[in-house]
C-alpha positions, 0 to 999 in steps of 0.5 A, a space after each residue: 371105088 370113089 376117091 376119098 377127099 384128103 381133108 376128110 381122110 385127115 379129119 377122120 384120122 384125128 384123135 378124139 383129144 384133138 377134136 375136143 381141143 378144136 371146139 371153142 367151148 369148154 368140155 370136161 369128162 366127169 368120172 363116177 367119183 366126181 373127178 375130172 377125167 379129161 378136159 379140152 383146151 377151152 376148159 383150161 382157159 375157162 377154169 384158168 388152170 392146166 389140164 394136168 391140174 384139172 385131172 387131179 381135181 374134183 369138179 366141185 372144187 371149181 364151182 360154188 358150193 351147192 351149185 346146180 351143176 352138181 345136181 345136174 350131173 347127178 340127174 344125168 347119171 340117174 336118168 342115163 340121158 342128156 340134160 341141159 340147163 340154161 343161164 347157170 352162174 358157176 362163178 367163183 373167186 378162182 375162175 371169175 366172180 360171174 360166169 353165166 353158162 348154158 350147160 349141156 350134159 350127157 352120159 358116157 359109160 358111167 361118166 358124164 360129159 359136160 359142155 359149157 357155153 358162156 353167156 357173158 360174152 354175148 351179153 357183153 356185146 349186147 350191152 356194148 351196143 347199148 353203150 354205143 347207142 347212148 354215146 350216139 345220143 350224146 353226140 347229137 346232144 353235144 352238137 345241139 348244146 354247142 350252139 344253143 347254150 355256149 353262145 347265150 352263155 357268152 353273152 351272160 358272162 360278158 354282161 356279168 363282167 360289165 356289171 362287176 365294174 359298177 357294183 359294190 364290193 358286197 355284190 361283186 361276189 355275185 357277179 363273180 359267181 355268175 362268171 364262174 358258173 358260166 365257165 363251168 357249164 362251158 367246160 361241161 359242154 366242151 367235154 360233151 363235144 368230144 362225143 361228136 368228133 367223128 374223125 378217123 382214129 390215127 392208129 399204130 401198133 401200141 405196146 399196152 404195157 408201156 401205156 399202163 406203166 405211163 398211166 401208173 406213173 401219172 397216178 402215183 405222182 398225183 391222185 393215187 399216191 397212197 394206193 398200192 399198185 399190183 401188176 399181172 402182165 402177160 409179157 408175150 402179149 402182141 401189140 394192139 392196133 390203137 391210138 396211144 393217147 386215147 388208150 392213155 385217156 381210157 386207162 387214166 380214167 379207169 385208174 382214177 375211178 378206182 382210186 376215188 372208189 378206194 378213197 383217200 383215207 382208206 388203208 390197204 388200197 390196191 389197184 391191180 393192172 392186168 393183161 392177158 391173151 384170151 383166144 377162141 372168142 369170136 362174134 359177128 357184127 352187123 355189116 360184116 361177114 367176118 367174125 371179130 376176135 377180141 383176144 386181148 384183155 386188159 384189166 383194172 381191178 380195185 378193192 374198193 366198196 364196189 358199184 351199187 347194183 342198181 347203177 351197174 347195168 347203166 354204168 357206161 350211160 351218159 350222166 350216170 355217176 356215183 360221185 356227188 360232184 361227178 358229171 357222168 361223162 367219163 365212163 361214157 367217153 371210155 365206152 365210146 373210145 373203146 367202141 371206136 377201136 372195135 372193142 368191148 368194155 365191161 364191169 364186174 363188181 362186188 364189195 372189195 373187188 371191182 374189175 373193169 375189163 377191156 377186150 380189144 383186137 390184136 394187131 395183125 401186122 396189116 395197118 389196114 385191119 385188126 386180127 379177125 
């Protein structure tokens, strides 16, 4: 008799519920009356509620009215065969504004088994790689501008200062204008030079809640003094392996954008700061055989008018801005910093609800690596 591998024997003895919980994708069993009979751990995370609550609910309470998912369930029952549907938006205010999924449905003795594969993460990674490519473009541009623009500007400013001593009072305002505009361009180039800084990041375990509290105090004492701050923190969150000052820069920029979107005169302006642990999402990166996990989610949400749909796909590109006097470099720098930390940033926006989500690796205890 052949010996049985202990690991195989153990796996064969696993109950069905344990096998379902081991899957990284949400799986739910829909009873004939439309109620949720069973749900795995990934489904709890996806629908943001417990399995006990799911089992007391109908599937139509978790998807938009008239969702294609409901028609797909009926189609499986009618045909008594498996059906797949790709790129279906089942997002709701309860589970998230935009949740694009591939749906795999199969009959099971009068019930229907649904497996959902979320597309959002893959698309986030694709867009993030685009953002990093745009940042590299700005890196080369910044290096060129530093030499080709700042040196001539220095000569122009010096000439204007010399002229200022020999002109009438009426013309002195013009020479002052030349100096001011030269200084403004130099400051813009200085901001762009940050992109060309390729030095290794000095990192340490950072408590993100300390960072967010610091950012909130700065905002409340200045540009966001008329805004109400709300908090939704996971107190058990592990530290993130990051540069504290750069994280402050990232979230100060995001909170400032949120406050400016709300407006100084807007009533009932709110900014929600949130943290959460989202296990189970891993993806491959070029140049590494390891899969990278981004379980830490940090959010900045505002109830402003939202980002115009035509701007949203390019929001992290350099020189893209919705502000009349903006440079369009703030969010590009944010994307570079998060990318340098191995993370991802994404924006979901609709009128009255704009959310910036930052996904980052957790600190593993080894100062040389993040959690993988």
